[in-house]
N, C-alpha and C positions, 0 to 999 in steps of 0.2 A: 502494499501499499505506499504508496505515495501523497504526502501531507503536505504542499505547498504552505507556506505563509499569506494570509490573505489581511489585507488594510483598506478597508472601507471607512470613508470617514461615519461617524457618528452612527457605527454598526454593531449591535451588541455579540459580544462574544458565542461561540455555540458551546454548548455545555460538554465538558468533558470529565473525565474520573476524577480527574487529578482537584478539580475542585467543585466536586459533586456536593448535593445539597446532603445532609445526615437525614439517614435513614432510621437511626435508633433501633428500635427494636424489630422494625417492620424486615421483611423480606425483601432484598435489595432486586428489584428487577427492573433498575434503570439501565435502558441501553444506549450507546454513544454511538454519533456517527464515523467518528474518527476508529473506532474497535471494527466498525462493518468493513466487508471488503470492497470499501470506496477510497477513491482518491477525494481529496479534497480540493478543490480549485473554486472557490466562490466568485462566482463574476457580478452576480446580483445580489440586492438587498431584496427580501421581500417583504413587503409589509402586510401583516397579518390584520384582516380588518375583521371586528368583532363586533355583534347585535345580541342586547339579552332579549328574550322574550321570558315574559310571565303570563301564566293565564289573568286571561281578563284585559291585558295592557298590551298596546302597540308596541313594535320592537323599537330598542331605542338604541343607540350607538352605546358600547361601553364607556366613553371618553364623557357621555351627560350625566352618569353617577358620581355622586359624592362616595357614596356607600354600596358597591357591587353587591347586589342581593345573592344569596341562595338557597336553597331548598328542592325539593321534590317536582316543585311545577314551574322552576327556573331552568331555563337552558342557554348556552352559549352558542352563537351561530359564527362559529370562524369560516374565513374565506381568503385565499392568498389574493393578494393587490399587485395586480400584473398591470406595469404602465404599459402605455405603446411605443414607447423608447426601447424597450428592452427588446432583445431579438431573440425571444427565448422557444424555443423548436417545440413542435407538436408532440416530439416523441418524449419529451421530459416525462420523469414519473414522480410522484409526488409521495411523502414520506411525512406523517405525522408524530410528535411526540406531544403527549400530555405527560404532564409532571406534577402532582400532587404532592404538595408540602405543609411540613407542620404537625404540631400534636396529635390533632386527630385522622389525618392519613397515617400516620404511626402506630397510633392505637388501633385504628380499623386495620392493619395491614395494608393500606391501598394506596401507597406512592406511585405506582405504577410506570409511567417511564419509559414502556416499550415504544422499540420507533418500527410503527405500520403503515403498509400501504395503504394509499387513499387517491381520493381526487383533489378538488381544488378547494372541495368545503368540507367542514368536520362538526358536526354538531356533538355538545359536551353537555351533560344534566351538572350542577353545581348542587353538590350535596352537603359540604363541609367547608368550613374557613379555612383560610390559609394563604401563604403566599406563592401561587399556584405558577405554574409557565407554560408555554405552547412553543414549539420547535415548527418549524416546516423545512423540507429537504426537497430542493428539484435535484433528480438523479438521473443523469445523459450517460450512455455509454459506462457507468459503473465509475462517474463523476461527480460529485457536489458541487453544483453549479450555480445553483441560488440557494439561498437560506434566509431563515427569517424568524424572530424570537417576538414574542408577546408576555407581558407578565399579567397577569391574572390575580389579583389582588381580592380574595373574598373576604371582608371584614364579618366579625363576630362584636365586634366592641360597636357602640353607638356611639362615637366620640366624635361629634362633627364639627365642632371647633378644629381639633386636631387634622381629622381628613381635608376639610376644607384648607387648611395652610399649607399642607404639604403638596 
């Protein structure tokens, strides 16, 4: 596997085992792109668009929430944001990584983090709070050429003043 360093301005770093989030007593099910049989040569940063859907409410962009809700009837719709300037092939294969973080994820042994083949959209249920994150990998000819990451902080505490300031 040949992993070339890449530097795109203001682009989040891809998760790696060295900097992995603590799993505590939970099974460590997390996978990492640099440990797959893929070369890493990121040419495009992918913005992950996200909308929150709750029963009885219209879909809203994740950014519209001071506190991102969670619960049985709350879903987040993630979508790969590909700009027209990107010259991304139709042959590209998309892989998603959904990583649950925090004490409840550990307690429920539900950290996830597997890299799973998908398409340009992914729907996830919000079951518990934590500073979760989502990554998307665009793979062509066994090479990651597109990457995106989005933090998804689901809050339990209703401390609006603190969250508004952040």
